[in-house]
Every structure is written in C-alpha cells, then in structure tokens.
C-alpha angles and dihedrals in degrees: 000000000000103000137189109204119207120187143115122189134058090272090068098051100080090054092051091049092047094051091047091047092050090060100252117153105248100204094184142341118228119199141155116282119264112279132205110267142161129029093306092049090224118162109270123194118236120262089252093053091049093051094042092053090048088055091050094247124148113252133202126183110184116177090224140014095201100091121088095240094056090047092050091050090051093049091047089066087074093213125182091214143353121224114206123195119170091322097161102223130090110245112227118220096262088058092047090050098045103082112071092234096036129233128311124203128205105216123187101225142060098264137254083034114081104008111177143040108330110031096148095051093044095049092056095042091050092052096245113172094205139031136158148160131290128198102214135185106237124236135162096280125084105272091325101127127114117277121239100182136003136188127190134209131182120248106229126210092254098042116125127191088257093056094042091045092059094044093050093045090058091045091051091051092053093045096050092053088049091048095052091047092054100030097125093052101042119105114216112234114214111227114248118243091228119081098029114155130168125227102214117204112271113258120208088230087072093063102076110101116235104202091194090073120092114279092243090059094045090051092050091048092052095047094040094053095045120144098002132066087351124218111254148188132192127241122179089347094305123116115230122191120218113210100172139028145159132202112266140191120258142063140219143121108342110266094020115137105232104190146356095278095062103260107164127200118237133188087284122006126348143264129217112221108225105175128028142174133200121210111280093009135098123260115269137189111255097254092053092043092052093052090061099031111027118206102186127211108272095036114139111222 
C-alpha cells in the first residue's frame, strides 16, 4: 500500500521499520519538528525523523496541519492509508479524509480502557493485570474509533513503563503489518460505551512518593513512572529518583528504612527499592547505589 507514516517518539520507530520492511511504499513520514535538547539546547530531530532519514524516506515536520496549504500537500501524496503512532498533533478532518482508506492509529491499550495520552503509565499505576495494543480507525473523537485488531499482554509484578513500552511498541509493529495485509477482510469493532477510562498526561506533581500510602500503591507509582518522570523522595535535602521496586516484607513508621537492602515501610506493608538515581548521575542498582551513597537501616526518608 502507499502509506503516509505519522509518528514522533521511540515508541513509533518499530512500526515505521516494520512497514518499510514489509515492502509498503512509504510516501512520506510526518513527525514533530526538531526540539531543543541536551546541555547545549540544540535542535534535535525526533527518533522517527532520524530513523526515516536513515531509511532514505522523505520527511516533513509541519508545526500544524490546520492550514489549507499543509492539508493540500498532504492530500497530494495520494496515499492509500495513513498510519499514526504517537504523532503529537490533532488531525483535522481534511487530513483524516485524505487517504482513500482513511487513517489507522496504533494505540497502546485495550480500548476503550485508557484512551488518551499516557495509557502505559496509567495501566501500571492503576494495578491493571493486562494491557495491549489496538489498531483503530481514526475519527474526530479522542481514541473513539472502531478497532480492527487487538493484541493483549500481561502486566507482570516487575514491569515498568520502560519495559512495557518496548514490548507494546513491538506488538504494535507486528499488528499494523497484519492489519494492512488483511485490511479488506477485517471487520471494525465499535468500542463499547462501558469501560471507558482516560489516561491523563502524567504531571510531575504525581512523582513525589508518599510513604503513608499502601506499599502496593507506592510500588505501582514507582514502576509506572519509570523512567520518566521518575518517582522520588528526598534525603538530606537531595532528591533521589526510584526507578525500580518490589513488594517486601516488614512494617514500621512510613518512610522508615527497615534493613540494609533498602526496604522501606509504607502505610501498610513495605517496598524494596531496587534501582535509584541521584541528580546528575546515572541510574544504578540498589547495591551499587548504596556503596556510594549509604542509606543505613533506621533512616527516616
């Protein structure tokens, strides 16, 4: 098929690679404009732009698709279909209508659960035991379109957003190739009205750890916010991110360090912190972290 690909972050790259590898004609790749990044704050192209250029594909990065000129340029590509994966711009109706077979979205949840911006984070933080990927026909509403294909995966007790992100990105890549190969025979499934939840964008204010909460909720917060923005606590005035945890035995005053392997008491139960990061430093497993930055038993976080 003649495809317009629309995506921006790392999550989108496996799908681009899969479509290209399957022999589809990628007419153009749309992505967000380069943004300032790094210490020098120089403009850095998106992961999708970098990969598309390496594959020799044409790239466009308009700041908006709402003006008539941008819409005319999009329509002039005469695409059969557009594939959209975490693109980052709302698609106006003329864009949705331009490809002859419409626009398909790869969404990282089992719709209608977790429509919106942060479905992977929210699934872990809510304690879901399963999530997945849906291939959805796009319409004007937020992730409301009918679903063509879906695939599920369990959320394990040690899964972080980073781990689940990579697993779902690969699932989405496989499913979109399958969907395009079977497009004429797939039956769109209208999303039910029951079970709708919204995955609001993660706010940095959610990242501070409240040790008075139950251990199961603290563990979900840590894993759901890993690696970004990273749940954190303060010790001696310094902020320390926690990027991994497991539920642990023990109890005590919330925030009290219970042993020498960094088990911390919560409102009920305890969590063992398994991966940490100080400001300006790389992430480290807890045993390595503690050798350079001891947090003794009995410390109150």
